[in-house]
C-alpha positions as CSV (number, residue, x, y, z in Angstrom):
1,M,121.5,248.1,36.4
2,K,117.9,247.5,35.6
3,K,116.4,244.7,33.6
4,T,113.4,245.2,31.4
5,T,111.5,242.7,29.2
6,L,109.6,243.7,26.2
7,R,107.6,241.5,23.8
8,S,107.0,241.9,20.1
9,Q,104.7,239.7,18.0
10,E,106.1,241.0,14.7
11,L,109.4,239.2,14.4
12,S,109.3,237.4,11.1
13,C,113.0,236.8,10.3
14,P,116.4,236.7,11.9
15,S,117.2,240.2,10.5
16,C,114.5,241.6,12.7
17,V,116.6,240.5,15.7
18,A,119.6,242.4,14.4
19,K,117.6,245.6,13.7
20,I,116.0,245.6,17.1
21,E,119.3,244.8,19.0
22,K,121.1,247.6,17.0
23,A,118.3,250.1,17.7
24,L,118.4,249.3,21.4
25,G,122.1,249.3,21.6
26,A,122.1,252.9,20.4
27,V,120.0,254.1,23.4
28,D,122.1,255.8,26.0
29,G,122.3,253.6,29.1
30,V,121.6,250.3,27.4
31,E,124.3,247.8,28.3
32,L,122.8,244.6,26.7
33,A,119.9,243.9,24.4
34,K,119.0,240.3,23.6
35,V,116.1,239.4,21.3
36,H,114.7,235.9,21.2
37,F,113.3,235.4,17.7
38,N,111.1,232.4,18.5
39,T,109.3,233.9,21.4
40,G,109.4,237.6,20.6
41,R,110.9,238.3,24.0
42,I,113.3,241.2,24.2
43,E,115.5,241.3,27.3
44,I,117.4,244.6,28.1
45,E,119.9,245.5,30.8
46,H,120.1,249.3,31.2
47,D,120.7,252.2,33.4
48,G,117.2,253.1,34.5
49,T,118.1,256.7,35.0
50,R,119.4,257.2,31.4
51,A,117.1,254.8,29.6
52,S,113.4,254.6,30.5
53,V,111.0,251.9,29.4
54,D,109.4,254.4,27.1
55,D,112.8,255.1,25.5
56,L,113.3,251.4,24.9
57,V,109.8,251.0,23.3
58,K,110.5,254.0,21.1
59,A,113.8,252.5,20.0
60,V,112.1,249.3,18.9
61,R,109.4,251.3,17.1
62,S,112.2,253.3,15.4
63,A,113.4,250.0,14.0
64,G,110.0,249.4,12.5
65,Y,108.5,247.0,15.1
66,E,105.9,247.3,17.9
67,A,106.8,246.3,21.4
68,R,105.2,246.3,24.8
69,P,106.5,245.9,28.3
70,T,105.9,242.5,30.0
71,P,105.9,241.8,33.8
72,F,108.5,239.0,33.4
């Protein structure tokens, strides 16, 4: 299992959290997606062979938000 952290500066309401978590949960290989509303931090546990970082960023974008990988 691989852990990836993304960050989004666009979270303006709690429903943003639900939309992003739902979009990430639909990605094949994602086991857990946790969005921290106050910090914009998105923590994802996933199978790195089935779900790449690009796939995760695309899923967040498909929910209507920008995201970028962070080193921690």
